[in-house]
C-alpha positions, 0 to 999 in steps of 0.5 A: 441894208434897210429894214430891221429884224424882228425880235427873234434872235436865234437865241433862247430866252433866259436871264441873259448872257453870263461871262467867265474870265479865267486867269490861269498861269498860261492863258487868260480867257473870256467865255460868254455863255448864252445863259445859265443852263444844264448845257451852256452854249458859248456865245463868244470865246477868246484867250490870250497866252499871257504866260503869267506863270512864266518865271514864278517858280524861279523869281517868285513873281509875275513878270511885268511883261506878262502882267501888262499883256494880261491887263491889256487883254482885260481891257478888250474883255471888258468892252466885249462883256459890255457889248454882249450885254452880260448880266453876270460876270465871274472871275477866277484866278489860279496858281500863278496869282495865288503863288506869286509874291505880287499876285495880290497886287495884280488881282487888286488891279483886275478887281478895280478895273473890272469892278468885280471881285476875283476869286482866287482858287486854292488847289483843292478848289481848283480840283473841285471845279475841274471835277464838277466841270467833268460831271457837267460834261459827261453822263455819270462819269467815274474815275479820276479827273486831272487838270493840268494848267501852267502852274499846277496839276490837280487830281480828284476822284469822281463817283456818283456825280460828286467830286472827292477830295482834291489834291494839287501838285506843282506840275503845271506845264510852265512851272515844270518846264522851268524847274526841269530847265527844259530837259525831258529827263529832269521833268520825268524825275520831278514828276515821279517824285511829286506823285510818289506820295499820292494815295491813289483811289482804289478803283475797281476794274472798268472804272480806271478812267482818267479824264484829262482837262486843260489846254496842254492835254487837249493839244496833245489829244489833238495831235494824236487824233490827227496822226491817227486820221480819226474821222471826227475832229471833236476833242470832247470825249475823245477816248484812247486806251491807256496803253496806247496813250502811254506809248504815244506820250513817250513818243512825243516827249521831244523838246518843242515836238521837233521831228514829230509828225503833224506837230504843226497842228499844235500852236507854236506857243503850246509846242514847248509845253506839250512834251512836258504835258506828255511826261506828266500824263504818262506818269499819271496813267502808269501810277493810277493803273489807268485803263483808258484816257478820255479828253474833256473840253469842260473844266473849271469854268463849266464847273463854276456855272454848274454849281450855280444851277438848281439841284433839279437842273444839275440832275437833267440829262445834258444830251436831252437838254442840248437836243431840246434847245436845238429842237426849240431853235430849229424844228417846225414843231417842238411839240411834235418832237415830244410826240415822237418820243411818246410814239417811238416809246410805244412802237419799241414797247410793242416790238419788244425791242430791248434797250439799255437806259443809255439807248433810250435816252439817245433815242429820245434825243434823236426824236428831238433832233429829227426835224432840225434840218427842215429849212434846208433843200429837201435833197440835203436835209439829211446831210445838213442834219448829220453835219450839225449833229456830228459837230455840235457842242454836245456833252454827255455822250461818247463818239459812237453815240454821237454817230447814232444820233447823226445816222438816225436823223440822216436816215429819217431824211435821206432814206435807208440805203446803207451806202448813202451814209457818211463813211466817217459816221460808219467808222464810229458806230458800234454794230448794235447802234448802227442797227438801232439807228436804222430802225429808228430812222425807218420809224421816223420816216413813217411818222413824218409822212403821217403827221407832216412833222406837225403836232397833234396827230401822232397821239391819234395813231394806234400801235398794236402787236398781233401774232401776224406782226405790227399794226398801225391804226388810223382813227376814222377821223384821220383815215384820209391820211392813208395813201400809197407813199405812206404804205411804201414807207410802212413796207420799208419799216417792215423790211428793216425790223423783219416783221410784217407791218400793216396799216388799218383804219379802225 
């Protein structure tokens, strides 16, 4: 291939990539993030199920085979870190490294090879960073975070965007499986005994949410999602009632998931641990009198990076920041997106459309995402935008809110016909958000024709509410923008909001 690309790389500016190596009891993982940000985007993600914690409960030592496997993978990780140009590297180790007799020697080898200190997290620190990861990945979460690794389980309350005191239990998947000799009944007894002395926080009704962190529980959640033919294959913020979760945990608590429908969606290496994870999850949900279970894709690694942000960055809205990044990378005019926010603020105010704080932030995010599909063929811009938004690595919003964002941008491009919208998205909606997505889509369609999706014009377009309805006012210096197609879209808007809308040059 001849020629060279120009400097643009499809990535955002910043201090450069940052890498985290997480040495857990079951897996050793490298994640390279684009930069330190409120919503850090993964450039690269790889794990090896080395099973460092296997045998620690019985022998007290890391198995030589697991150590060699982990060190071999770290050789590859080092090469990848150098190749991707990471400016910072953080290494953390958890239960296996801290509990094993030969853990310090293994850590010394890692530090010498990678020339970077390894931070061995104690149980309370692991709980803290897991909770901070959930705070980074959700919008104002409240409840209890549980992080189940291979060697331990951490529990910690979160409220007001702050972690409480963390507690650790010897209930990691590998450790519990060994102590229970692979028997489900034994695992249940050990779990009940370990949790019996825990003083559960006194959560008010509506706040008894359990946030499940860790690969074993995510595998469990994926199995539930697939068995129930859930329309969106996004694990983060996948939510089910505690009652349904408890029933499901009891159903799949079968050694190696033998005979369980669709067990093949769980990797072979995870299958022995998922039934153990189900036993622990069932007991946690029962003990805390949980109301709902929510799965989190963010945990210790994201918590570690979140701590390194300034207080101002930590306070940013993760959905708005993620949408702003996509807008910067993919839209014709990021400044126009900001004008859309101001313009829709004015329209909603004049129409006296009542919004919750969450609905306002979602509308603003939709404005930032309104033009991310413009490089596609015009016939497919709506569909491409919908697919990007539906499956993007957004955090800080539930699946109904994700459907709202996708639908509003789809309507903006493809028109307002209900039948054209993906049935997948329609299943995720609440009715209130469905209506608001169509209203916003209709407004964005008018704005796109008014401005050609470029900055500088919408601030000149007035909005006024009269007894007769809504009036869109064009200044005389932009009067030539009036036209038949624009008026047709204004008529569509009027139909959607069930209010007369007129164009006026004034």
